[in-house]
py3Dmol code that shows the C-alpha trace and the ligand (Angstrom):
import py3Dmol

protein = """\
ATOM      1  CA  MET A   1     -11.842  11.424  12.823  1.00  0.00           C
ATOM      2  CA  LYS A   2     -13.555  11.392   9.446  1.00  0.00           C
ATOM      3  CA  LEU A   3     -12.868   8.361   7.278  1.00  0.00           C
ATOM      4  CA  ALA A   4     -13.857   8.142   3.608  1.00  0.00           C
ATOM      5  CA  VAL A   5     -14.642   4.526   2.730  1.00  0.00           C
ATOM      6  CA  ILE A   6     -14.393   3.684  -0.956  1.00  0.00           C
ATOM      7  CA  GLU A   7     -15.137   0.051  -1.773  1.00  0.00           C
ATOM      8  CA  GLY A   8     -14.684   0.621  -5.519  1.00  0.00           C
ATOM      9  CA  ASP A   9     -15.173  -2.365  -7.818  1.00  0.00           C
ATOM     10  CA  GLY A  10     -14.853  -6.150  -7.882  1.00  0.00           C
ATOM     11  CA  ILE A  11     -13.535  -7.668  -4.674  1.00  0.00           C
ATOM     12  CA  GLY A  12     -13.129  -4.170  -3.211  1.00  0.00           C
ATOM     13  CA  ARG A  13     -16.861  -4.456  -2.474  1.00  0.00           C
ATOM     14  CA  GLU A  14     -16.231  -7.640  -0.486  1.00  0.00           C
ATOM     15  CA  VAL A  15     -12.974  -7.036   1.369  1.00  0.00           C
ATOM     16  CA  ILE A  16     -13.719  -3.478   2.508  1.00  0.00           C
ATOM     17  CA  PRO A  17     -16.939  -4.376   4.376  1.00  0.00           C
ATOM     18  CA  ALA A  18     -14.937  -7.105   6.172  1.00  0.00           C
ATOM     19  CA  ALA A  19     -12.244  -4.542   7.053  1.00  0.00           C
ATOM     20  CA  VAL A  20     -14.831  -2.033   8.297  1.00  0.00           C
ATOM     21  CA  LYS A  21     -16.258  -4.746  10.554  1.00  0.00           C
ATOM     22  CA  VAL A  22     -12.779  -5.155  12.071  1.00  0.00           C
ATOM     23  CA  LEU A  23     -12.480  -1.397  12.524  1.00  0.00           C
ATOM     24  CA  ASP A  24     -15.886  -1.333  14.244  1.00  0.00           C
ATOM     25  CA  ALA A  25     -14.646  -3.977  16.688  1.00  0.00           C
ATOM     26  CA  PHE A  26     -12.352  -1.350  18.266  1.00  0.00           C
ATOM     27  CA  GLY A  27     -15.356   0.780  19.228  1.00  0.00           C
ATOM     28  CA  LEU A  28     -13.590   3.996  18.211  1.00  0.00           C
ATOM     29  CA  GLU A  29     -15.363   7.225  17.292  1.00  0.00           C
ATOM     30  CA  PHE A  30     -15.232   7.412  13.503  1.00  0.00           C
ATOM     31  CA  GLU A  31     -17.422   9.344  11.149  1.00  0.00           C
ATOM     32  CA  ILE A  32     -17.595   7.097   8.106  1.00  0.00           C
ATOM     33  CA  VAL A  33     -18.218   8.773   4.752  1.00  0.00           C
ATOM     34  CA  PRO A  34     -19.067   6.141   2.098  1.00  0.00           C
ATOM     35  CA  LEU A  35     -18.261   7.089  -1.495  1.00  0.00           C
ATOM     36  CA  GLU A  36     -18.984   5.221  -4.699  1.00  0.00           C
ATOM     37  CA  LEU A  37     -16.116   5.657  -7.165  1.00  0.00           C
ATOM     38  CA  GLY A  38     -14.741   3.672 -10.073  1.00  0.00           C
ATOM     39  CA  TYR A  39     -15.926   1.518 -12.922  1.00  0.00           C
ATOM     40  CA  THR A  40     -19.389   0.650 -11.579  1.00  0.00           C
ATOM     41  CA  ARG A  41     -20.037   4.304 -10.862  1.00  0.00           C
ATOM     42  CA  TRP A  42     -18.829   5.204 -14.377  1.00  0.00           C
ATOM     43  CA  GLU A  43     -21.180   2.623 -15.918  1.00  0.00           C
ATOM     44  CA  ARG A  44     -24.075   4.081 -13.955  1.00  0.00           C
ATOM     45  CA  THR A  45     -23.327   7.789 -14.336  1.00  0.00           C
ATOM     46  CA  GLY A  46     -20.615   8.237 -16.982  1.00  0.00           C
ATOM     47  CA  THR A  47     -18.134   9.561 -14.369  1.00  0.00           C
ATOM     48  CA  ALA A  48     -15.717   7.504 -12.281  1.00  0.00           C
ATOM     49  CA  MET A  49     -15.034  10.371  -9.849  1.00  0.00           C
ATOM     50  CA  SER A  50     -16.246  13.985  -9.840  1.00  0.00           C
ATOM     51  CA  SER A  51     -14.656  17.144  -8.421  1.00  0.00           C
ATOM     52  CA  GLU A  52     -17.351  17.068  -5.679  1.00  0.00           C
ATOM     53  CA  ASP A  53     -16.123  13.604  -4.697  1.00  0.00           C
ATOM     54  CA  LEU A  54     -12.604  14.996  -4.421  1.00  0.00           C
ATOM     55  CA  ASP A  55     -13.876  17.829  -2.221  1.00  0.00           C
ATOM     56  CA  THR A  56     -15.663  15.287  -0.007  1.00  0.00           C
ATOM     57  CA  ILE A  57     -12.436  13.279   0.299  1.00  0.00           C
ATOM     58  CA  LYS A  58     -10.496  16.444   1.162  1.00  0.00           C
ATOM     59  CA  GLY A  59     -13.026  17.063   3.941  1.00  0.00           C
ATOM     60  CA  CYS A  60     -11.994  13.719   5.532  1.00  0.00           C
ATOM     61  CA  ASP A  61      -8.791  12.852   7.401  1.00  0.00           C
ATOM     62  CA  ALA A  62      -8.119   9.480   5.849  1.00  0.00           C
ATOM     63  CA  VAL A  63      -9.374   7.078   3.195  1.00  0.00           C
ATOM     64  CA  LEU A  64      -9.911   3.311   3.280  1.00  0.00           C
ATOM     65  CA  PHE A  65      -9.956   2.154  -0.333  1.00  0.00           C
ATOM     66  CA  GLY A  66     -10.706  -1.226  -1.945  1.00  0.00           C
ATOM     67  CA  ALA A  67      -9.859  -1.360  -5.645  1.00  0.00           C
ATOM     68  CA  VAL A  68     -10.997   0.234  -8.858  1.00  0.00           C
ATOM     69  CA  THR A  69     -11.270  -1.491 -12.246  1.00  0.00           C
ATOM     70  CA  THR A  70      -9.768   0.613 -15.041  1.00  0.00           C
ATOM     71  CA  VAL A  71     -12.448   2.372 -17.069  1.00  0.00           C
ATOM     72  CA  PRO A  72     -12.206   1.578 -20.827  1.00  0.00           C
ATOM     73  CA  ASP A  73     -12.325   5.220 -21.914  1.00  0.00           C
ATOM     74  CA  PRO A  74      -9.247   6.864 -23.509  1.00  0.00           C
ATOM     75  CA  SER A  75      -9.958  10.103 -21.620  1.00  0.00           C
ATOM     76  CA  TYR A  76     -10.195   8.288 -18.249  1.00  0.00           C
ATOM     77  CA  LYS A  77      -7.897   9.655 -15.571  1.00  0.00           C
ATOM     78  CA  SER A  78      -6.929   7.089 -12.926  1.00  0.00           C
ATOM     79  CA  VAL A  79      -8.983   7.603  -9.765  1.00  0.00           C
ATOM     80  CA  LEU A  80      -6.094   6.371  -7.673  1.00  0.00           C
ATOM     81  CA  LEU A  81      -3.427   8.581  -9.274  1.00  0.00           C
ATOM     82  CA  THR A  82      -5.736  11.602  -9.093  1.00  0.00           C
ATOM     83  CA  ILE A  83      -6.374  11.124  -5.373  1.00  0.00           C
ATOM     84  CA  ARG A  84      -2.664  10.540  -4.650  1.00  0.00           C
ATOM     85  CA  LYS A  85      -1.811  13.749  -6.485  1.00  0.00           C
ATOM     86  CA  GLU A  86      -4.625  15.905  -5.123  1.00  0.00           C
ATOM     87  CA  LEU A  87      -3.944  14.875  -1.513  1.00  0.00           C
ATOM     88  CA  ASP A  88      -0.165  15.065  -2.056  1.00  0.00           C
ATOM     89  CA  LEU A  89       0.330  11.538  -0.719  1.00  0.00           C
ATOM     90  CA  TYR A  90       4.053  11.451  -1.350  1.00  0.00           C
ATOM     91  CA  ALA A  91       5.047   8.348   0.593  1.00  0.00           C
ATOM     92  CA  ASN A  92       3.858   4.917  -0.454  1.00  0.00           C
ATOM     93  CA  ILE A  93       4.504   2.434   2.331  1.00  0.00           C
ATOM     94  CA  ARG A  94       4.484  -1.321   1.911  1.00  0.00           C
ATOM     95  CA  PRO A  95       5.378  -3.509   4.874  1.00  0.00           C
ATOM     96  CA  VAL A  96       6.713  -6.885   3.747  1.00  0.00           C
ATOM     97  CA  LYS A  97       6.306  -9.272   6.634  1.00  0.00           C
ATOM     98  CA  PRO A  98       5.286 -12.935   6.635  1.00  0.00           C
ATOM     99  CA  LEU A  99       2.157 -14.084   8.445  1.00  0.00           C
ATOM    100  CA  PRO A 100       2.411 -17.028  10.853  1.00  0.00           C
ATOM    101  CA  GLY A 101       2.525 -20.376   9.069  1.00  0.00           C
ATOM    102  CA  ILE A 102       2.503 -18.918   5.546  1.00  0.00           C
ATOM    103  CA  THR A 103       5.557 -18.920   3.317  1.00  0.00           C
ATOM    104  CA  GLY A 104       5.808 -17.353  -0.100  1.00  0.00           C
ATOM    105  CA  VAL A 105       8.020 -18.056  -3.103  1.00  0.00           C
ATOM    106  CA  ALA A 106      11.272 -17.974  -1.158  1.00  0.00           C
ATOM    107  CA  GLY A 107       9.918 -20.554   1.320  1.00  0.00           C
ATOM    108  CA  ARG A 108      11.057 -18.521   4.316  1.00  0.00           C
ATOM    109  CA  ASN A 109       9.632 -16.348   7.044  1.00  0.00           C
ATOM    110  CA  ASP A 110      12.675 -14.679   8.598  1.00  0.00           C
ATOM    111  CA  PHE A 111      12.211 -11.216   7.075  1.00  0.00           C
ATOM    112  CA  ASP A 112      10.456  -8.011   8.058  1.00  0.00           C
ATOM    113  CA  PHE A 113      11.126  -4.906   5.996  1.00  0.00           C
ATOM    114  CA  ILE A 114       9.285  -1.890   4.637  1.00  0.00           C
ATOM    115  CA  ILE A 115       9.460  -0.415   1.159  1.00  0.00           C
ATOM    116  CA  VAL A 116       9.123   3.375   1.130  1.00  0.00           C
ATOM    117  CA  ARG A 117       8.386   4.516  -2.402  1.00  0.00           C
ATOM    118  CA  GLU A 118       8.343   8.109  -3.609  1.00  0.00           C
ATOM    119  CA  ASN A 119       4.812   8.477  -4.896  1.00  0.00           C
ATOM    120  CA  THR A 120       4.507  11.763  -6.770  1.00  0.00           C
ATOM    121  CA  GLU A 121       7.324  12.097  -9.297  1.00  0.00           C
ATOM    122  CA  GLY A 122       9.864   9.878 -11.116  1.00  0.00           C
ATOM    123  CA  LEU A 123       8.518   8.210 -14.229  1.00  0.00           C
ATOM    124  CA  TYR A 124       4.926   8.783 -13.082  1.00  0.00           C
ATOM    125  CA  SER A 125       5.224  12.519 -13.677  1.00  0.00           C
ATOM    126  CA  GLY A 126       2.414  12.385 -16.232  1.00  0.00           C
ATOM    127  CA  ILE A 127       4.555  14.529 -18.539  1.00  0.00           C
ATOM    128  CA  GLU A 128       4.631  12.591 -21.774  1.00  0.00           C
ATOM    129  CA  GLU A 129       3.992  12.731 -25.472  1.00  0.00           C
ATOM    130  CA  ILE A 130       2.657   9.786 -27.361  1.00  0.00           C
ATOM    131  CA  GLY A 131       3.162   9.612 -31.143  1.00  0.00           C
ATOM    132  CA  PRO A 132       3.183   6.909 -33.790  1.00  0.00           C
ATOM    133  CA  GLU A 133       6.976   7.134 -34.252  1.00  0.00           C
ATOM    134  CA  LEU A 134       8.159   8.569 -30.962  1.00  0.00           C
ATOM    135  CA  SER A 135       6.746   8.373 -27.469  1.00  0.00           C
ATOM    136  CA  TRP A 136       8.422   9.696 -24.380  1.00  0.00           C
ATOM    137  CA  THR A 137       7.803  10.210 -20.663  1.00  0.00           C
ATOM    138  CA  LYS A 138       9.750  12.678 -18.570  1.00  0.00           C
ATOM    139  CA  ARG A 139      11.339  11.332 -15.383  1.00  0.00           C
ATOM    140  CA  ILE A 140      11.268  13.994 -12.683  1.00  0.00           C
ATOM    141  CA  ILE A 141      13.473  13.890  -9.594  1.00  0.00           C
ATOM    142  CA  THR A 142      13.465  17.012  -7.413  1.00  0.00           C
ATOM    143  CA  ARG A 143      15.494  17.879  -4.342  1.00  0.00           C
ATOM    144  CA  LYS A 144      12.296  18.654  -2.419  1.00  0.00           C
ATOM    145  CA  GLY A 145      10.625  15.383  -3.451  1.00  0.00           C
ATOM    146  CA  SER A 146      13.754  13.396  -2.603  1.00  0.00           C
ATOM    147  CA  GLU A 147      14.237  15.172   0.727  1.00  0.00           C
ATOM    148  CA  ARG A 148      10.746  14.550   2.021  1.00  0.00           C
ATOM    149  CA  ILE A 149      10.732  10.861   1.109  1.00  0.00           C
ATOM    150  CA  ALA A 150      14.248  10.426   2.521  1.00  0.00           C
ATOM    151  CA  GLU A 151      13.130  12.076   5.779  1.00  0.00           C
ATOM    152  CA  TYR A 152      10.077   9.843   5.967  1.00  0.00           C
ATOM    153  CA  ALA A 153      12.212   6.731   5.456  1.00  0.00           C
ATOM    154  CA  CYS A 154      14.830   7.853   7.988  1.00  0.00           C
ATOM    155  CA  LYS A 155      12.214   8.551  10.679  1.00  0.00           C
ATOM    156  CA  LEU A 156      10.784   5.090  10.074  1.00  0.00           C
ATOM    157  CA  ALA A 157      14.255   3.513  10.244  1.00  0.00           C
ATOM    158  CA  LYS A 158      14.863   5.273  13.576  1.00  0.00           C
ATOM    159  CA  GLU A 159      11.774   3.531  15.013  1.00  0.00           C
ATOM    160  CA  ARG A 160      13.004   0.178  13.660  1.00  0.00           C
ATOM    161  CA  LYS A 161      16.501  -1.259  13.231  1.00  0.00           C
ATOM    162  CA  ASN A 162      18.103   2.035  12.179  1.00  0.00           C
ATOM    163  CA  ARG A 163      19.058   0.667   8.755  1.00  0.00           C
ATOM    164  CA  LEU A 164      18.300   2.185   5.365  1.00  0.00           C
ATOM    165  CA  THR A 165      18.889   0.838   1.858  1.00  0.00           C
ATOM    166  CA  ILE A 166      18.674   3.382  -0.956  1.00  0.00           C
ATOM    167  CA  VAL A 167      17.639   1.794  -4.259  1.00  0.00           C
ATOM    168  CA  HIS A 168      18.441   3.580  -7.535  1.00  0.00           C
ATOM    169  CA  LYS A 169      19.966   3.178 -10.999  1.00  0.00           C
ATOM    170  CA  SER A 170      22.306   6.129 -10.992  1.00  0.00           C
ATOM    171  CA  ASN A 171      24.920   4.323 -13.090  1.00  0.00           C
ATOM    172  CA  VAL A 172      22.560   4.697 -16.072  1.00  0.00           C
ATOM    173  CA  LEU A 173      19.938   7.262 -15.056  1.00  0.00           C
ATOM    174  CA  LYS A 174      21.795  10.438 -14.180  1.00  0.00           C
ATOM    175  CA  SER A 175      18.608  11.831 -12.595  1.00  0.00           C
ATOM    176  CA  ASP A 176      19.026   9.264  -9.839  1.00  0.00           C
ATOM    177  CA  LYS A 177      22.285  10.885  -8.659  1.00  0.00           C
ATOM    178  CA  LEU A 178      20.239  13.656  -7.047  1.00  0.00           C
ATOM    179  CA  PHE A 179      17.969  11.117  -5.334  1.00  0.00           C
ATOM    180  CA  LEU A 180      20.940   9.106  -4.102  1.00  0.00           C
ATOM    181  CA  ASP A 181      22.875  12.140  -2.842  1.00  0.00           C
ATOM    182  CA  VAL A 182      19.870  13.534  -0.971  1.00  0.00           C
ATOM    183  CA  CYS A 183      19.072  10.152   0.619  1.00  0.00           C
ATOM    184  CA  ARG A 184      22.701   9.641   1.702  1.00  0.00           C
ATOM    185  CA  LYS A 185      22.912  13.111   3.181  1.00  0.00           C
ATOM    186  CA  THR A 186      19.603  12.731   5.032  1.00  0.00           C
ATOM    187  CA  ALA A 187      20.545   9.305   6.415  1.00  0.00           C
ATOM    188  CA  ALA A 188      23.881  10.683   7.635  1.00  0.00           C
ATOM    189  CA  ALA A 189      22.114  13.616   9.313  1.00  0.00           C
ATOM    190  CA  TYR A 190      19.752  11.194  11.083  1.00  0.00           C
ATOM    191  CA  GLY A 191      22.650   8.976  12.191  1.00  0.00           C
ATOM    192  CA  ILE A 192      21.324   5.994  10.276  1.00  0.00           C
ATOM    193  CA  GLU A 193      23.377   3.090   9.033  1.00  0.00           C
ATOM    194  CA  TYR A 194      22.834   3.217   5.275  1.00  0.00           C
ATOM    195  CA  GLY A 195      23.853   1.593   2.041  1.00  0.00           C
ATOM    196  CA  ASP A 196      22.689   1.667  -1.540  1.00  0.00           C
ATOM    197  CA  MET A 197      21.857  -0.878  -4.209  1.00  0.00           C
ATOM    198  CA  LEU A 198      21.211  -0.753  -7.931  1.00  0.00           C
ATOM    199  CA  VAL A 199      17.596  -1.698  -8.541  1.00  0.00           C
ATOM    200  CA  ASP A 200      18.415  -4.774 -10.638  1.00  0.00           C
ATOM    201  CA  SER A 201      20.744  -6.240  -7.982  1.00  0.00           C
ATOM    202  CA  MET A 202      18.164  -5.340  -5.360  1.00  0.00           C
ATOM    203  CA  ALA A 203      15.428  -7.358  -7.111  1.00  0.00           C
ATOM    204  CA  TYR A 204      17.659 -10.428  -6.927  1.00  0.00           C
ATOM    205  CA  SER A 205      18.781  -9.738  -3.392  1.00  0.00           C
ATOM    206  CA  LEU A 206      15.236  -9.241  -2.070  1.00  0.00           C
ATOM    207  CA  ILE A 207      14.335 -12.750  -3.212  1.00  0.00           C
ATOM    208  CA  MET A 208      17.615 -14.358  -2.081  1.00  0.00           C
ATOM    209  CA  HIS A 209      18.285 -12.416   1.145  1.00  0.00           C
ATOM    210  CA  PRO A 210      15.128 -10.619   2.278  1.00  0.00           C
ATOM    211  CA  GLU A 211      16.288 -10.879   5.906  1.00  0.00           C
ATOM    212  CA  ARG A 212      19.045  -8.325   5.226  1.00  0.00           C
ATOM    213  CA  TYR A 213      16.695  -5.381   4.850  1.00  0.00           C
ATOM    214  CA  ASP A 214      14.918  -3.039   7.249  1.00  0.00           C
ATOM    215  CA  VAL A 215      13.757   0.154   5.484  1.00  0.00           C
ATOM    216  CA  VAL A 216      14.167   0.411   1.711  1.00  0.00           C
ATOM    217  CA  VAL A 217      13.688   3.788   0.026  1.00  0.00           C
ATOM    218  CA  THR A 218      13.347   4.219  -3.714  1.00  0.00           C
ATOM    219  CA  THR A 219      11.804   6.176  -6.573  1.00  0.00           C
ATOM    220  CA  ASN A 220       8.286   5.739  -7.940  1.00  0.00           C
ATOM    221  CA  LEU A 221       8.522   3.091 -10.679  1.00  0.00           C
ATOM    222  CA  PHE A 222      11.222   1.012  -8.961  1.00  0.00           C
ATOM    223  CA  GLY A 223       9.165   1.002  -5.775  1.00  0.00           C
ATOM    224  CA  ASP A 224       6.039  -0.017  -7.647  1.00  0.00           C
ATOM    225  CA  ILE A 225       7.747  -3.003  -9.248  1.00  0.00           C
ATOM    226  CA  LEU A 226       9.767  -4.138  -6.224  1.00  0.00           C
ATOM    227  CA  SER A 227       6.818  -3.956  -3.860  1.00  0.00           C
ATOM    228  CA  ASP A 228       4.555  -6.084  -6.071  1.00  0.00           C
ATOM    229  CA  MET A 229       7.393  -8.563  -6.420  1.00  0.00           C
ATOM    230  CA  CYS A 230       7.696  -8.688  -2.644  1.00  0.00           C
ATOM    231  CA  ALA A 231       4.012  -9.686  -2.335  1.00  0.00           C
ATOM    232  CA  ALA A 232       5.225 -13.037  -3.669  1.00  0.00           C
ATOM    233  CA  LEU A 233       7.638 -13.292  -0.712  1.00  0.00           C
ATOM    234  CA  VAL A 234       4.666 -12.983   1.654  1.00  0.00           C
ATOM    235  CA  GLY A 235       2.610 -15.601  -0.175  1.00  0.00           C
ATOM    236  CA  SER A 236      -0.564 -14.094  -1.649  1.00  0.00           C
ATOM    237  CA  LEU A 237      -1.671 -10.777  -3.055  1.00  0.00           C
ATOM    238  CA  GLY A 238      -4.534 -11.121  -0.610  1.00  0.00           C
ATOM    239  CA  LEU A 239      -2.146 -10.588   2.323  1.00  0.00           C
ATOM    240  CA  VAL A 240      -0.347  -7.353   1.496  1.00  0.00           C
ATOM    241  CA  PRO A 241      -1.540  -3.905   2.617  1.00  0.00           C
ATOM    242  CA  SER A 242      -0.229  -0.478   1.669  1.00  0.00           C
ATOM    243  CA  ALA A 243      -0.518   3.123   2.781  1.00  0.00           C
ATOM    244  CA  ASN A 244      -0.108   6.396   0.920  1.00  0.00           C
ATOM    245  CA  ILE A 245       0.865   9.096   3.359  1.00  0.00           C
ATOM    246  CA  GLY A 246       1.152  12.860   3.064  1.00  0.00           C
ATOM    247  CA  ASP A 247       1.584  15.643   5.600  1.00  0.00           C
ATOM    248  CA  ARG A 248      -2.172  16.121   5.982  1.00  0.00           C
ATOM    249  CA  TYR A 249      -3.932  12.979   4.695  1.00  0.00           C
ATOM    250  CA  ALA A 250      -3.453   9.225   4.592  1.00  0.00           C
ATOM    251  CA  PHE A 251      -4.919   6.669   2.239  1.00  0.00           C
ATOM    252  CA  PHE A 252      -4.932   2.919   2.865  1.00  0.00           C
ATOM    253  CA  GLU A 253      -5.425   0.263   0.204  1.00  0.00           C
ATOM    254  CA  PRO A 254      -4.691  -3.433  -0.251  1.00  0.00           C
ATOM    255  CA  VAL A 255      -1.980  -4.077  -2.847  1.00  0.00           C
ATOM    256  CA  HIS A 256      -4.272  -6.318  -4.898  1.00  0.00           C
ATOM    257  CA  GLY A 257      -6.654  -4.962  -7.528  1.00  0.00           C
ATOM    258  CA  SER A 258     -10.338  -5.607  -8.154  1.00  0.00           C
ATOM    259  CA  ALA A 259      -9.707  -9.252  -9.264  1.00  0.00           C
ATOM    260  CA  PRO A 260     -12.737  -9.550 -11.591  1.00  0.00           C
ATOM    261  CA  ASP A 261     -12.073 -13.307 -11.933  1.00  0.00           C
ATOM    262  CA  ILE A 262     -13.138 -13.995  -8.341  1.00  0.00           C
ATOM    263  CA  ALA A 263     -15.396 -10.987  -7.709  1.00  0.00           C
ATOM    264  CA  GLY A 264     -18.912 -11.740  -6.490  1.00  0.00           C
ATOM    265  CA  LYS A 265     -17.986 -15.239  -5.299  1.00  0.00           C
ATOM    266  CA  GLY A 266     -17.384 -14.257  -1.681  1.00  0.00           C
ATOM    267  CA  ILE A 267     -13.974 -15.950  -1.633  1.00  0.00           C
ATOM    268  CA  ALA A 268     -11.584 -12.971  -1.747  1.00  0.00           C
ATOM    269  CA  ASN A 269      -9.063 -12.916   1.068  1.00  0.00           C
ATOM    270  CA  PRO A 270      -9.848  -9.885   3.270  1.00  0.00           C
ATOM    271  CA  LEU A 271      -6.585  -9.992   5.271  1.00  0.00           C
ATOM    272  CA  ALA A 272      -4.798  -7.366   3.129  1.00  0.00           C
ATOM    273  CA  ALA A 273      -7.722  -4.977   3.673  1.00  0.00           C
ATOM    274  CA  ILE A 274      -7.781  -5.839   7.385  1.00  0.00           C
ATOM    275  CA  LEU A 275      -4.038  -5.107   7.596  1.00  0.00           C
ATOM    276  CA  CYS A 276      -4.854  -1.728   6.022  1.00  0.00           C
ATOM    277  CA  VAL A 277      -7.018  -1.064   9.070  1.00  0.00           C
ATOM    278  CA  LYS A 278      -3.996  -1.873  11.220  1.00  0.00           C
ATOM    279  CA  MET A 279      -1.925   0.668   9.266  1.00  0.00           C
ATOM    280  CA  LEU A 280      -4.712   3.242   9.647  1.00  0.00           C
ATOM    281  CA  LEU A 281      -4.796   2.729  13.429  1.00  0.00           C
ATOM    282  CA  GLU A 282      -0.986   2.969  13.607  1.00  0.00           C
ATOM    283  CA  TRP A 283      -1.118   6.217  11.636  1.00  0.00           C
ATOM    284  CA  MET A 284      -3.643   7.520  14.197  1.00  0.00           C
ATOM    285  CA  GLY A 285      -1.276   6.520  17.023  1.00  0.00           C
ATOM    286  CA  GLU A 286      -3.702   3.856  18.321  1.00  0.00           C
ATOM    287  CA  SER A 287      -1.464   1.381  20.174  1.00  0.00           C
ATOM    288  CA  ARG A 288      -4.147  -1.321  20.264  1.00  0.00           C
ATOM    289  CA  SER A 289      -3.595  -1.806  16.506  1.00  0.00           C
ATOM    290  CA  ARG A 290      -1.215  -4.645  17.406  1.00  0.00           C
ATOM    291  CA  ILE A 291      -4.127  -6.871  18.391  1.00  0.00           C
ATOM    292  CA  ILE A 292      -4.932  -7.217  14.682  1.00  0.00           C
ATOM    293  CA  ASP A 293      -1.747  -9.289  14.281  1.00  0.00           C
ATOM    294  CA  GLU A 294      -2.856 -11.520  17.146  1.00  0.00           C
ATOM    295  CA  ALA A 295      -6.353 -11.875  15.692  1.00  0.00           C
ATOM    296  CA  ILE A 296      -4.932 -12.804  12.273  1.00  0.00           C
ATOM    297  CA  ALA A 297      -2.554 -15.347  13.838  1.00  0.00           C
ATOM    298  CA  HIS A 298      -5.587 -16.813  15.637  1.00  0.00           C
ATOM    299  CA  VAL A 299      -7.700 -17.237  12.483  1.00  0.00           C
ATOM    300  CA  LEU A 300      -4.761 -18.664  10.547  1.00  0.00           C
ATOM    301  CA  GLN A 301      -4.092 -21.167  13.290  1.00  0.00           C
ATOM    302  CA  LYS A 302      -7.779 -22.161  13.333  1.00  0.00           C
ATOM    303  CA  LYS A 303      -7.572 -22.527   9.535  1.00  0.00           C
ATOM    304  CA  ILE A 304     -10.344 -20.010   8.965  1.00  0.00           C
ATOM    305  CA  ILE A 305      -8.787 -19.161   5.608  1.00  0.00           C
ATOM    306  CA  THR A 306      -9.945 -18.364   2.078  1.00  0.00           C
ATOM    307  CA  PRO A 307      -9.238 -20.598  -0.972  1.00  0.00           C
ATOM    308  CA  ASP A 308      -6.106 -18.638  -2.050  1.00  0.00           C
ATOM    309  CA  LEU A 309      -4.489 -20.017   1.131  1.00  0.00           C
ATOM    310  CA  GLY A 310      -5.941 -23.497   0.636  1.00  0.00           C
ATOM    311  CA  GLY A 311      -8.999 -23.046   2.862  1.00  0.00           C
ATOM    312  CA  THR A 312     -12.759 -22.985   2.351  1.00  0.00           C
ATOM    313  CA  ALA A 313     -13.813 -19.988   4.439  1.00  0.00           C
ATOM    314  CA  SER A 314     -15.596 -17.046   2.826  1.00  0.00           C
ATOM    315  CA  THR A 315     -14.508 -13.412   2.942  1.00  0.00           C
ATOM    316  CA  ILE A 316     -17.234 -12.688   5.492  1.00  0.00           C
ATOM    317  CA  GLU A 317     -16.294 -15.642   7.701  1.00  0.00           C
ATOM    318  CA  VAL A 318     -12.672 -14.529   7.893  1.00  0.00           C
ATOM    319  CA  GLY A 319     -13.690 -10.905   8.589  1.00  0.00           C
ATOM    320  CA  ASN A 320     -16.144 -11.988  11.293  1.00  0.00           C
ATOM    321  CA  ALA A 321     -13.593 -14.284  12.955  1.00  0.00           C
ATOM    322  CA  VAL A 322     -10.980 -11.493  13.126  1.00  0.00           C
ATOM    323  CA  ALA A 323     -13.552  -8.999  14.426  1.00  0.00           C
ATOM    324  CA  GLU A 324     -14.862 -11.434  17.075  1.00  0.00           C
ATOM    325  CA  TYR A 325     -11.353 -12.072  18.384  1.00  0.00           C
ATOM    326  CA  ILE A 326     -10.792  -8.318  18.706  1.00  0.00           C
ATOM    327  CA  VAL A 327     -14.108  -7.682  20.469  1.00  0.00           C
ATOM    328  CA  LYS A 328     -13.211 -10.389  23.033  1.00  0.00           C
ATOM    329  CA  ASN A 329      -9.587  -9.395  23.557  1.00  0.00           C
ATOM    330  CA  VAL A 330      -9.213  -5.683  22.954  1.00  0.00           C
TER     331      VAL A 330
END
"""
ligand_1 = """\
31
LIG
P -7.186 -5.141 -11.635
O -7.508 -5.051 -13.091
O -8.185 -4.417 -10.796
O -5.768 -4.786 -11.303
P -6.407 -7.902 -11.666
O -7.223 -9.156 -11.612
O -5.665 -7.613 -12.907
O -7.361 -6.679 -11.245
P -5.420 -8.283 -9.042
O -6.737 -7.918 -8.508
O -4.258 -7.663 -8.368
O -5.281 -7.912 -10.540
O -5.351 -9.836 -8.933
C -4.499 -10.742 -9.604
C -4.978 -12.157 -9.208
O -4.641 -12.394 -7.834
C -6.500 -12.284 -9.289
O -6.854 -12.845 -10.500
C -6.874 -13.146 -8.127
O -6.970 -14.491 -8.524
C -5.723 -13.007 -7.139
N -6.107 -12.157 -6.011
C -5.936 -10.816 -5.892
N -6.399 -10.379 -4.732
C -6.885 -11.444 -4.077
C -7.525 -11.622 -2.803
N -7.740 -10.606 -1.972
N -7.903 -12.877 -2.468
C -7.685 -13.909 -3.285
N -7.088 -13.803 -4.474
C -6.703 -12.593 -4.888
"""
view = py3Dmol.view(width=600, height=400)
view.addModel(protein, "pdb")
view.setStyle({"model": 0}, {"cartoon": {"style": "trace"}})
view.addModel(ligand_1, "xyz")
view.setStyle({"model": 1}, {"stick": {}})
view.zoomTo()
view.show()
């Protein structure tokens, strides 16, 4: 197993080393390929990511990624979007599950659902024209793109509570009719209990009734917005992991960005990055991944927590405490 490790910028350079320590605690055979990409690299060399870097990434099986600060260059192409596209990582997966003893904006912890977002088309097609009087972006929905994300979501629902919610805006966006039809058909073929919601009602419902949902499937932009909103249900951006999955590769990244305001202070919460390691191990079929939940529950109970959760522990202290628990109990 070859794993590209990209710390990136800002707190990515702090949370990823903590996550790698947790990965090491499992004693698995990994070939780690460190890569420097992003803003700091651009400052040093004038390039945020080269085609050789992409080739190196394509020579790996998976990627553990921190965060990249946007480069202030009009010709800059997003490192993240480029990798997602080049590796055809069509499914963006965000588990939304509370951690023990932590409640977010809704003040509740009785929910456990996953947002499955189509990651390659929709309004992020990249087909756009920008002018002083008229700017437009093309929204692409294809049968193939809708089918593969619907299949991914249905397989996931089968392993869980067998329930799927399809989120769309087909009353206004006619392109969403294709997405909705394909998702309905796929869910029926898989024998899954399914329903659909308009994205605006869904935003309200996710805050008011998050316990109703199991697997939620939606298009690119809606998924992007809903899943960041759901980080507030969990309690801190520092707690939410995500995965970008394709047929060949997988890419794991915390939902938070490079957080320049706290970078370099050693206080970033590494739990989102550590939960990315859990998702990586699950993707590999490693059943011991579950011990990461136990280890996190242990450190939370011992109040080894960073300032965003009201504690005084450093990023390294939290990472070490999780890793030590795993070494002892795995
Ligand atoms: P970027 O430009 O890279 O997106 P950002 O600061 O705009 O960075 P985020 O990194 O997502 O966006 O962070 C938003 C705020 O949330 C930060 O200012 C920071 O205070 C807080 N935050 C994000 N991640 C963490 C973390 N892991 N631990 C603690 N606080 C965090």
